[in-house]
N, C-alpha and C positions, 0 to 999 in steps of 0.2 A: 015412502019416502024410497030411492033407489038404493041398492046394496051391494056389495063385493057378492062374488060368485057362490056361497057358504051360507048368503043371508046376513053376515054380519054388515056392521058399517063399512062405506071403503075406505081402502087405504091409498097410501101415495103408491104402493104396487097394482093396484085398481087401476088408476090414474095413467100411469105408465105404459100399462098393456092397452086402456083404450085407445090411448093416443098416439102408440107404437114408437114410444121414445124411451130411452134410458131413464133408469131410477136418478142417475144423478144430472140430467138435461133436467128432468120434473123438478129435482129439489130447487135447482139454481132459480128456475121458475117462480115456484111456490113461494122461495125467500128472499126472490130479487137479488140474487148474487152472482155475480160472475157473467159472461158473455153468453148469450142466446139467440139467436135468430128469431126475428118477427116471426116468420111461420111454426117456429117450433111453439113458441108462446101463444100463438092462438089456437094450437092443437091441444094444449096441456089448457089451456082456460076453459073450451070446449066440453072436455072431458071432465073436467073436476066440476063442470056446471051439469052436465047430466047425469053424473052420479051424486050430485049434492054432495061433495065431499067438501069437508072441514077439518083443516089441520092440525090436528091435535099437538100439543106440543110433545107430548111424551110420544106420540108416534112420528113426530118429524124427529127428535133426536134418533128415535132408535134408527130410521131409515138412513141418517146420515154418519151413524153413529157418533153421537156426539153426546156430550153430557149439559150443554146449555149451562155451563159455570166457567167461569175462571177465576184463577189460584192468584192471589197478589202475596207477594213475600215481601214485610218489610223488617227493618232490622230491629225497629222499635215500635212503640206507640205514644212513649212520653212527650209530653210539649204539646203546644196549640198547632205545629206544623203541619203535623200528619191528619189533623180534624179537616181541612179544608182539600186536601187532596182525595182523601177517603169522600169527602161530600159529591164532589166531581164525578171521581170513579165510579161508585153506588149509583149517582144519580142516572149516567148513561147509560152505565150494563142495566139498571131496573126496566129503562126507558126501549130496550131493545131485549128484554126476555130472559136476561142472563142474571143467574144469581153468581156472587162472591163468595169466595170463601178464603179467609184472612188467614196468613200464617207470619209470627214473629220468630225470627232467629235470635234475638239477645237472649242470652242464656241458656240456650239449645245446644248441649251437648253434640249433638252428632244433627247439624242443618241439613246436610246432604240425603240423609237415609229418608227427612220427614219430607223434603221437597220431592224427592225421588216418591215417596208415597203419594203426594199431592199431584203428581203430575198424572196417575192412573184416575185421579177423581174430576180431574178438570180438562177442559180443551186446550187449554193454553194459558202461561204465565206471565205473570209482572214483577218484575224484580226492581225493588228502590234501592237506590246506593250500594253499601257495602253488606246489603243483607246477607250475599250469595257472593263466594269468590269466584273469580275468572274459570277453573277447572270446571265447576261445578254445570256453570251457566252453559259451558263449552259443551260437556257430555248431556246435556238436555237437549240442547241443538242436535246433536249426533242423533238422538234417539226420535228426532223431526217433532220435538217438541216446541210446538211457536211460543217464540220468546220477543218480551217487551220490557226493555229499560228504561229504569227512569232514574238523571241525575247520574248517567254514567258515560263516559268515553264508546263509541261506536264499538261494537262486536261483529264480524263478518256473520252474515246470515239471522242478525236480529235485529228488530226495529229498537229505536232509541227516542227518547223524548226528553227534554231538558232545558232549562232556561239558560239564559245566556249569564255568566259571570264577570269574565275577565276584565272586559271594555268597561261596565258598570262598574266594578270595583277600583278602573283605573281611573273614571273620572271621578268619581268621590276620594281619593285620595289626591287626586291633581287640586280639587276646589282645597281640602286643607290645607293643603301646599301651600298653595298660593293668597291663604290667607296666614301664612305665616307659620303654621304648625309644622313644623320641622323635627320635633322630637316624637314623632307617632310609634304606636306600636298595636301590632297585629295581635288580636287575641282568637287564638284557634288553633286547631290541628293540621294544617297540609296532608298529613300522611292518612289520616281519615277518611276521606272522601276526595270524589273528584269535584265537585262543587266546590269546598273549600280551599282545594289547591289551586283551580282555576282563580278565586277572589284573591287570594296571597299574591297568586301570579300578577294581577291587576296593580296591589297595592305594592309590588317589588318594581312593575315598570314604569310607575309614575315617580318612583323616586332615580330609576336609573336615567329616567330621559331627562330629568335635573342634573344630572353628575351625582348625585346622591347615594352615601349607604344606603345599602337596604336593611335595615332593621330585621334581627332572626326573629322569626313567631316566639307568641308566646303558647307553646302547644299544650290546649287544655283540649278537656271535651266540651262540648256545646250545650252545656246545662246552665240555671241558676247558680248552681253552687259552685261550680267554675268561676263563672262571672263574679262572685261575690268574692269568692279567697283571690283574683285577680287584684281586684280593688285594695281587699287589705294589702298585698303586698305592697300596693303601690304607693298608700299610705306611710309605709313603712320605708318608703328608698330614700336613700339622700339625694338623689335627683329623680324627678321624678317624670314619666312623658308627659306631653302636653296633650296629646290625644290618645284614645283606644279606639281601633278600629276593629270590631268585634265580627266575628263571622256568623252569628245568627243573633234574633233580638234577644234571646234568653240570658245568653252573655253579657248583651248592652243594659239591659234593664235592672240587672241585678248589680251592675258595674254603677250605674248611676244612683240606683238605691242606696249602696254601700256609701258611695262616695260624697253623696248629699246629707246623710246621716251623718256625714265624719265633717261637715262643716266644710265642703271641698264647692268650689262653686264649680257647677256645670251649665255654662260651658265657656266661664271666666277664664277658669284655671285650667280644666281639663276638658277638652270635647270628647263626645263619647256618640260611636256610631254604629246600627246593629245593619240586619240583613234579615228580610222576608216581609216586613210589615205588618206585623200580627195584629191584633185589635188592641191590644194594651199599649203598642207604641204611640199610639193617637190620643190616647186620656192621661200618660204620665206629665209630669211637671219635673222638667221641661220636656216638652213633646222630643220623643226619638227620630233622630233622621236616620232613615234606611232605606236598604233599596227594596222594593215590592217585585215580588215572585207572584205569576198568575199561577198559584197554586189550585185552585181549584181548576182551571182550564189544562191542567199537566196530567189530573188525574184524569178529565174527561176525554184528552185526547189519546190518553194512554190504552184506556178502556176500547176507544173506535179502532186504533190501530190493532191492536191484540183480535178484536171481533173481524177486521178486514183480512187477517191472516190465516183466521179460524177458518173462516168461510169459502177461502181463494179467491175471495175479490180481489186480492192482491199477492201476487207469490214474490216480487223483490222487495228487498229491506227498504227501508227509508228513514231518514235521520231526521228530527224536527228540533229545532230550536228556538225557542219562544223569546219574545223580548222582556227584559226587565224595565223597572222604572225608579230613577234615583227621586226619593219623597224627602225633601228638605225639609226640617220642624228646630226646634230651637236649640236643639243638644250639641248641635256641630257649630253655631256662633257664625254663620256664612251669610246669613240673611235669606231672604227668599231666592227661588231660582230667577 
């Protein structure tokens, strides 16, 4: 078996010396990243064959000073929303030899320090929603840490991946208004996340287009407990809304459960809609009308975009917006699409 100059197994440095090319060029050829001439590719392939070079993962990481690891920073892990996101992310990362280190910032007294430490152990970081504030993200970019944002507005120098929200929320609200539901209540706090603010913006635009007053949102966390509490307040109200447009499925499912347990006809008396299309939305009675987000695809695409930036395959930031889908079920009372 051919070996390096000292009798050890050949390394990428030996391949570079035999091919008479730089380490960076050889690395790009071996990993299939970045622009490389056909002549250089042929020289590297020939040198690798002559040396019987096998690119061990650890050696490759040292050669290009990479950890072969991604950092994924999430605000929380509670609820069904994150499961599909993580599945898509980890599946893509695993298929491409990348490990994933997950950090949750909810309840962390010093997330900035935690993420700074994380940045030293990974090749780049993906940030979901409001897991980190803007100054922390900007400080990571100044330190040349590759960053991909999920469900956030674009930030200069960072890639972003998000699903469309405002137009779908407007279509959903318009459908309810067109079916005579003019006493709608938006459930969720637009101040807590970009996605929720976009959903409320679509809700508001549907009202404004018809010259209707825009109801103020019921500003609550996106949790089952909050959904149940909102429904309890609705039950006690002297003038009840005729529809709850909830910012996620957890709120909506809890609201439906509480209302129906108190003999309120959903959708006859009050319609309820959600957002995300979690599995439970398909099986409850009445079935929950919602907006389907491509959560697995969001995770997969975020992993791919970070890998592209880490490897140098792409140097300019890009912003991806994935389509959402209105899913009509019985809880909105408007019939099939």
